[in-house]
N, C-alpha and C positions, 0 to 999 in steps of 0.2 A: 435632332441634336447632334452636333459635331463630335468627332472622336475625342478631340482635345477636351471639350466641355464634359463629355462622359467620364473621361479619366480623372478630371479634377473633382467631379462629383464622387467618384469611388475613393479618391485619395482622402476626401474629407471624412470618410467612415473609418472608425478605429480598426486597426489591422486584426484585432482579436474578434471582431464581429464579421469578418470575411472568411470564406473558405481558405484553408492553408494552401499557399502557393506550391506548385509542383517542385520547384527548386529547393524548398525547405523541408521536403519529406526525408525521413530517416530510414536507414536499413534496420533489419531485425535485431542486430547486435545492440543498438541503442535501447530497445525495449527489453531485451534480455537482461541487460545491466540495470536498467531502471527498475524492473519488477523484482529482480533478485535483491537489490539493495533496499527497496521500500518494504518488502515483505519479510526481510530478516531484521526485525525491529527489537527494541528492548522489551517489548511486550511478549516476545516469544518465551522469555524466561518465566513470565507470569502465566502464560497459557500452558506452558509445560507443567507448571504446578497445578493449574486448574484441572487438567485431566486426572491428576492424582487425587485431588479433592473430590472430583465427581465419581471416582471409583471405577474407572475403566480398567479393562484387563489388557495384558500385553498384546495378545494376538488381535484383539479388537482395535487397538491403537495402530498396529502395523498395517492391517488390512483396511480398516475403516478410514483412516486418514488418506491412504493411497487412493481409494475409490472416491472419497469426497473431494479431494483436490483435483483429481482428473475431471470430475464433473464441473468444478469451478473453471478449469482451463477451457473446457468445451463451451461453457457459458460465455466467457469472454470471446471465444473464437466464432461462435455461431450467432450470438445475439448482439454483443457490443460492437465488435470490430467491423462487421459489414455496414452498419449504419454510420459509424465514424468515418470509414473510408469513402462511402457514397457521398456524404455531405461535406466532409472536411471541416465540420463545425463542432464546437463544444456543445454539450447538452444544453448549457445555459442559453446559448444563442439559438440553437435549433428549436428549443422549447418555445421561445418567443415567437418564432414563425408559425408554430402550430397552435399555441394556446393564448397568445396575446400578452400584453404588458401586465395585466392584473395578476394572473396566475404565475407568470414568470417571476415577477418581483417577489411575490409571496414565497415561491419555491426557492428562489435564489437567496433570500434572507435566511431561510431554514438551512441552506447549504453553507452559507457564511458562518453561521453559528456552529453547525456540526463540525465542519472542518477546522475552524479556529480552535474549538475545544479539543479535538483530536490532536492537533498540532501542539497545543499547550500541554496536553498530557504527556506527549513524547519529550517535550522540553523538560518537564518536571522529572521524568525518569532519568534523563541525562544528567540533570542537576543533582539528583539523588546520588548518582555514582560519584560525582565530584565531592559531594558532602561526605560520603563514606571515606574517600581518600584523605580528606583533610580533617576528619574527626569532628565534623560539625554535627550537632545534635539532630536526631531524626525528627522530622516534622510530622507529628502525630495528630495535630488539630486540622480543621478544615482551612484554617488561615495560617500564614507564615509566622513563626515565633523567633526567627533569627535573621539578623540583617545580612549576614554573609551568605545565607541560603538565597535570599532575594537577589543579591549581587551576582551569584553564580547563575541563577535563572536568567538574569539580564544578559550576561556575557554569552551563555549558551544560545539564548534566543536571537541575539544579534547575528550569529552565524547563519541560523535558519532563514531569517529575514533577508540577509544579504544575498544568499544563493537564490532564494525563490524570486526575488525582484528581477534577477537577470533572465528569467524565463525558462522555457522548456530545455533549451540547449544547455544552460548552466546546470539545471537539475539533472539531466541525463549524464553530463560530464562528471559531476560530483558522485552520482550513483555508480557510474562506470568504474571509478577508482575504488570505491568502497566495496562493491559487490564481491570481487574475487577474495578479498581479505576476510569479509564476513563469512563466506563459505568455508574458508580454511579454519577460521577461529571457532566456529560452532562445531565443526567436525573434530578439531583438536581438543576442545573442551570435553567432549564425550569420551574421547580416547584416554585423556589424562585422568578422568575420575572413574572410569569403569573399573580399574583395579581396586579402588577403595570399596566399591560396592561388592566386587567379587570376594574380597577379603572378608567383608562383613557377612555375606551370605554363604559362600562356599569354602571360606578359609584358605583360599589361594588367590594369587594375583590375576590369573588369566582363565576365563571360561574355556573349557575344553572343546565345547561344541555348541551347536544351536540350542540344544535342550538346556544346557547350562545357562545360556543367555536368557532364555524364556523364564527359567526358574528365578534368575536374579530379578527380572522384571516383575514377575508375579509376587515375589516375596518382599521386594524392597522398593519398587517404583509403582507399577500399575497393578495393585493388589486385587482389584475387583470390589473393594470396600471403600465407600465414600468417607468423608471426614467425620461422619456420625457413626461409623462402624457398620453401616448397612450396605446391602448389595447396591452397586452403582449402575452407571449407564452401560448399554450394550453397543454392539457394532452399528446398529441402525442410527443411534444417537450420535455416535462418533462420525459416521458418514455425513449426517446432517450438519454437524458442527463444522466440518471441513468445507462443505459446500456453501453453507450460509454465512461463513465468516466475512465474505466480501460481496454479499448481495448488493450492498450500496453502490459498488463500482461496476458489477457486471449486469445483473438483472436491472439494477437501478440506472444503468447507462452513464454513471458519472465519469467513467474512464474514456468516454468519447473525447474528453479534454486532452488525454494523452495519445490515444490511438488514432486521432485524426491526422497525426503526423506519419502514420505507417504507410509505406509504399504499397503494401499488399494486404488483403484481408486475412491471408494466412498468418500474418505476423501476430495475430491474437494468440497463436500457439507459444509465442515467446513468453507469455505469462507463466508458462510452466517453470521457468527459473525461480519465480517467486513462490509458486504453489508447491512444486515437487521438491524444492529445497527449503524455502523459507517456512512453508506451512506443512511440510512433511518431515524432512530430515531434521530441520531446526527445532521443531516441536518435540520430536523424539529425543534429540540431543539435549534439549533444555530439560527434559524430564530426567535424563541420566545425570546431567550436571547438577540439577537441583537435589536429586536423591543422594548423589555423592557428597555434595557440600553438607547436606543434612547429617550424613553419617559422621563426617569429620567434626562438625560442630555439636553433634548430639542434640539436634533440634528436629522438629517436623518440617518437611519441605514447605508447607504452606506458611510457616513462620519466617521464611527467608525473603529478603528483597533482592532485586537484580544485582545489586552491588556485592552482596554476600556470595551469591552463586558464581558470579563472574570472576571474583577474586580467587576463590579456591579452585576454580577450573583453569584459569588462565594467568593468574598473577596480575602484574600491573597492566598487561594487555587487556585483562578483563574490564578494567575501568574504561579503557579506550573503546572496547566493543559496545559497552552500554551507552556511552556518549555518542559514538558514531551511528549505532543502530537507531537511537532516538532521533538523531539529526536527519538521517535519510528518510524516515517516515514523516517527520514533521515538515521537512522541506516540500515533499510532494503534496502533502495535504494543505499546506499554506498556499502553494501554487494554485490548487483547486479553489481554495477560499478566495484568493485574489481574483481569479477568473469570475467567480460568482458575484463578487462585489462589483467588478468592472461591468458585468452585464446589467447590474442595477443602475449604476452611475455611468452610463455609456459615454458621457461627455468627458470622463476621466480616463487616463490611460491605465493599463494594468499594473504598471510599476507603482504608481501612486496608490492605487487601491490595495495592492499587496502590502505596501509599507504601512498603511493605516490599519489594515487587518492584523499585520504583524505586531504592531504596537499593542493592540488588544490581546493578541496571543500571549505576549510576554507578561502582561499584567495578570491574565487568567492563570498562566503557568506558575505564578508565585503562590497559588492556593493549592495545596496538596490534594484536596478532595477530587480534583479533576482526574487524577490517575486512579484513585481508589474506586471511582465509579465508571472507569473506562469501558469495561466489557458490557455492562448494561446499556451504556450510551451507544456503543457500536451496534448492538443487537437491535435496539429500538429504532435507531437511525436507519438501518436497513429496511425495516418494515415501513417506515415513513416514506422512503424514497421509491420503493419498488412499484407502487401504483403509477407514479409519474413515468417510470421506465416503461411500464405496460402501455400507457397512452401513446408515447412516442413510437414504441414498437408497432402498435396497431396502425397508426397513421402512416408510418414509413413502409412497413413490410406488408401489411394486410390490405389496406385500402386500395392500392393499385390492382391487387389481385381480384378484388370483388367489385371493381368498377366504381369505387368511391374516389373522390378527388383529394389529393394531398393539399394542405394549406387552405382548405376551403374557408376556414374562419378568417384567415388573412385576406382572402379574395373578397370576402363580404365586408371588409374594413371594420371588423369587430375588434374592439380594444380588449375584449375578454371572451374566451371560449367557454361558454356556460357548460356544455357537455363535459369538457375537460375538468373544470373545477368540481362539478358534481361527481364525476367518476373518481377523482382523487379522494374526495370526502367519503364517498361510499366504499371505496377500496380500503380506506383507513378504518372505517367502522367494521367492515367485514373482517379484516385481518386482526385487529385488536379484539374484536368480538370473539373470534375463534380462540384467541389466546385466553380471554376471560373465561370462556366456557370450558377451556382445557380439553378440547375435542381431540387434538393431535399434538405431537411434539412441537415445541416452539420453533425448533430449528428448521422445520419444513413449512412453516406458515407462509413464507414468501411465495411458494408455488401456487396454492389455490388463490391467494390474494392477487397475484399477477394475472392468472387466467380470468378471474372474476372481473377485474378492472378492464381487461381487453374486451370482454363481452359487453359490459355495460357501456363503455365508451363507443364501441362500434354501433350499438343500437341507438344511443342518444345522438351521436354525430349524424347518423343517417336521417334522423328526424329533423335536425337543425340545418341541413343543407349539404352534407358531405356527398349525398347521392347526385347532386346537381353538377352540371358542367360549367366551367368558367374559361372558355377558350381564349379570350383576349387577355385575361389576367395571367393565364398559364404561359402565353406567348411572351408576355413582358418578363416573367420569371426566367424563362429560358434565355431570353436575350440578355438579361442582367448577368446571368451566370457566364455567358459567353464573353461579355464585356469585362468581367472580373478576370477571366483567364487571360484575355488579351492584355489587360493592364499589368497583370503579374508577370507575363512573359516579357513585356517591354521593360519592366523594372528589373527583372532578372538579368537582362542583357547588359545592364550597367553595373552589376555587382561582380566582384572578382571571382574567378573560377578557383575553387578549392584545390590546393596542391598538397598531396599526401607527403607527410614528413618521412623521408627515407634516410635521413642523416645517420652516420655511424654512431654519434654520441647518443642520439635518441634510442637507437636499437640497443645499445649497451645499457642505457638506463632501464628500459623495459625488461631486458634480460635479468638485470640485478634484482628488479622488483619481483619478478616471478620466481627467481632463485630463492629470494627471502621467504616466499610462501612455501616453496618446496621444502626448504630446510625446516620450517615450522612444522609441517606435516610429518617430516621424518622424525623430528624430536618428539612429537606427540605419539607417533607410532612406537617409538622406542620405549616410552613410558609404559604402554600397554603390553607390548610383545617382548620387551627386554628387561623386565623386572621379575627376577626369580623369586624374590621374597619381599617382605614389607620394607626392610631397610633399603634395599636397592630401589624399590619403588619410590620412596621418599627422596632418595638422591637423584633419580632420574626426573622426578617431578620438579625439584628445585632447579635442575639444569634447564628444563623446559621453560620454567618461569623466567629465568634470566635471559637466555638466548632468544626465546620467543619474543620477549619485549624488544630486544635489539632488532630482530627481524621485522617487527611491526614498524618501528621508527624508520628503518631503512626502506621498507616497502613504500610508505607514504611519501617520503622525501623523493625517491626516484620516480615514483608514478606521477606525482604532482609536477616534478621538473619536466618529465617527458611530455605531459599534457600541455604545459606552458610553452614548451618548444614547438609543439605541433601548432599551437595557436599563432605563434610568431611566424611560422611558415605560411599560414593562411593570410596574414596581414599584408 
């Protein structure tokens, strides 16, 4: 076959089904921004309250979440990223090579549903913040009862669909703008409401030392008693919660879709921006903000919604943080859902499948029940996906080490990999069976389920042909990958070379943006450290609300303007 004919054959394959081209790989900063923005979500307000309701203690939260989130970062770095960088494929495409069409389509349909509902839940949260701002009645039924709420969901959802359609670069650019601001706002919210808690517990605006802070936590936030007044969860459960919160994306390998763009395997460590800030500092800050808002309103923290908490912590900027935090998570998950749908309908491009899935997301987002059931959905979705991640891990990492052949089922021209399907089913029975028998903490079920599925799949695959050699098929696979690289190199030569924007105006815009963030933090710090009494605290808090909102608007205007100028430089 001629080189020209080979390249035409490759060109006919949808780009999302091919390994990512070398010239489209991204630096670690893209992933740092992407994970920071995705994992600082509107749900952090809810999860902050969840730890209160579960009855965790202050030191259990501080130490347990740190350990659990470090374990999550290591899971991405040691399990997900190596496979993503080796293959440069999304899990949806790679699974098809391993397990065939039958299992891949079943699995991809499950992912379309999971990520569409997760995205819809985030859109509902964002819309709820807008509802609060415009005094639209709360949506307490499983179905919408107000036309204006439906309209808000539609408007918020359009932004999510629009950004996700434009692909990974658009997602990372949007996240890159939002991430620094989200970091500042969650930190500021905790600083602003800490004096309210200190006044309530200690009778003064500022804790004098670490012991005072722990006392505030134990008496007003993480009391060690659950919502029923009984002793709550301990540090082991907190560690498991932090580690298991994202099993769907690390042990389940879903984030191959994002990390396939990483230049190096070590970029898995960039997930620490999401875990050590979004799932550590932000969860702690959300607990402080929730408890502070509860003191101000005279309600229990579990009775508050994200709009309540955000408003009393950040003023009008609070509405924006709930909206933006919902957007950033919804966009990334809709992008994943679009990829899964595109893997099912391979004759359609990803933009079209994302649009169709996005329409479904907006419709589902109109029904408030998707958010109220969000945490159970996320937990069970992780257990559903983990066995599939185990199958892929076994085939990619273990098989070559024990003399088995990767893609053995594909080389046999099987449309379905029976050992993979059976292992997935047995893994689900094993995992949910352990849950039913209540043998161990639910948060750790993914570990024995993952190990069990690896063992079962390795044994079954060996019986069905993984032990055999397929030299001619392997040679064809190697040659195809070489042809793809040559094709991508030829295509890259015709594309413009990126030019970094070094213009004076762009530098000024970036400086103003980060100055706005710095001023916000200074104002928030002044609320905590510069309030001698309650009257001065109220005055400083109102000052923060007003000027913090101005800084928020200024930051987004200058950051977006600078980003648009950089894109013009590349054109």
